C-alpha positions in Angstrom: 149.3 79.2 111.6 148.8 76.1 109.5 146.3 75.9 106.7 144.0 73.5 108.6 144.0 75.9 111.6 143.3 78.9 109.3 140.4 77.0 107.7 139.1 76.1 111.1 139.3 79.7 112.3 137.6 80.9 109.2 134.7 78.4 109.8 134.6 79.5 113.4 135.5 76.1 114.8 138.5 77.4 116.7 139.4 80.8 118.1 141.6 83.0 115.9 144.3 84.2 118.1 146.9 84.9 115.4 147.6 88.6 115.7 150.3 88.9 113.1 147.8 90.3 110.6 146.3 93.1 112.8 147.6 96.7 112.5 148.4 98.2 115.9 147.7 101.7 114.8 144.3 100.8 113.6 143.4 98.9 116.7 144.6 101.7 119.0 143.1 104.5 117.0 140.5 106.8 118.4 136.9 105.9 118.0 135.1 108.3 115.7 131.5 107.4 116.6 129.7 107.6 119.9 126.4 106.4 120.9 124.5 109.7 120.5 126.3 110.9 117.4 125.1 110.1 113.9 127.5 108.3 111.5 129.0 110.8 109.1 130.5 109.9 105.7 133.5 111.4 104.2 132.4 114.8 102.6 134.1 113.8 99.4 131.7 110.9 99.0 128.4 111.6 97.4 125.4 109.4 97.4 124.9 108.1 93.8 121.1 108.4 93.8 121.1 112.1 94.9 123.8 113.0 92.4 122.1 111.1 89.6 118.8 112.7 90.2 120.3 116.2 90.3 122.1 115.6 87.0 119.2 113.7 85.3 121.3 110.6 85.0 118.7 108.0 85.9 117.5 104.9 84.1 114.5 103.0 85.4 113.9 99.3 85.0 110.3 98.1 85.1 109.2 94.5 85.1 105.4 94.7 84.7 103.2 91.8 85.9 100.1 93.0 84.0 99.0 95.8 81.7 98.1 97.8 84.8 101.8 98.5 85.4 102.0 100.4 82.1 101.1 103.6 83.9 104.3 103.5 85.9 106.3 103.1 82.6 104.4 106.1 81.1 105.0 108.3 84.2 108.7 107.6 84.3 109.1 108.2 80.5 107.0 111.4 80.6 109.4 112.7 83.3 112.3 112.2 80.9 113.8 109.1 82.4 114.9 106.3 80.1 113.0 103.1 80.9 114.1 99.5 80.4 111.0 97.4 80.1 111.4 93.7 80.9 108.4 91.7 79.6 109.7 88.2 80.2 107.4 87.6 83.2 104.2 88.5 81.3 102.0 86.4 79.1 102.3 87.2 75.4 98.9 88.9 75.0 99.6 91.4 77.8 103.2 91.9 76.7 101.9 92.9 73.2 99.6 95.4 74.8 102.5 96.9 76.8 104.6 97.2 73.6 101.7 98.9 71.8 101.4 101.3 74.7 105.1 102.0 74.7 105.0 102.6 70.9 102.3 105.2 71.3 104.2 106.7 74.2 107.4 107.2 72.3 105.5 108.5 69.2 103.7 111.1 71.3 106.8 112.2 73.2 109.1 111.9 70.2 111.3 109.2 71.9 112.7 106.0 70.6 112.4 102.3 71.3 115.2 99.7 71.0 115.1 96.0 71.6 117.8 95.1 74.2 117.1 91.4 74.3 114.1 89.1 73.7 111.1 90.8 75.3 113.3 93.5 76.8 113.0 97.0 75.4 114.7 100.4 76.1 112.5 103.5 75.8 114.6 106.6 75.3 113.4 110.2 75.6 114.0 112.6 72.7 117.1 114.2 74.4 118.8 110.9 75.0 121.3 109.4 72.6 121.7 105.6 72.6 125.2 104.5 71.6 125.3 101.1 69.9 128.4 99.0 70.3 128.6 97.8 66.7 131.9 96.9 65.1 131.2 99.6 62.5 131.6 102.3 65.1 135.0 101.2 66.2 138.3 102.2 64.6 140.0 99.6 62.5 143.5 98.6 63.3 142.8 98.5 67.0 144.4 96.4 69.7 143.4 93.0 68.4 144.2 93.9 64.8 147.9 94.3 65.0 149.6 93.2 61.8 
């Protein structure tokens, strides 16, 4: 099949009847699903959300529109979930109120607050360690320092 024909088949302009790329075993295999059976995943595969919730490995992101959304931040943080607060969509006066609320929240629950970017903050509970990727934490004489 020529490149123009391949491009036309990919765009759906002509019918793709080139069967060199199909695997006969796959095409002739038995069907696993029927109309009245539910689709079942491989038992080795676990849904990430369920596993993360069971092991307390969740991080919430909140982009508040107004100060009224501060309650959702507080409830998540109180449950021990680290929260990334994105204040870029708020006006500066309400954003300052949310930052003040977050400061009181982390003080009361012994957490920490870190600036991730301009007007984006990470609220970490007391039992969470934030690892900073500074050059001081890396070993010297690494891959790029070969002399």
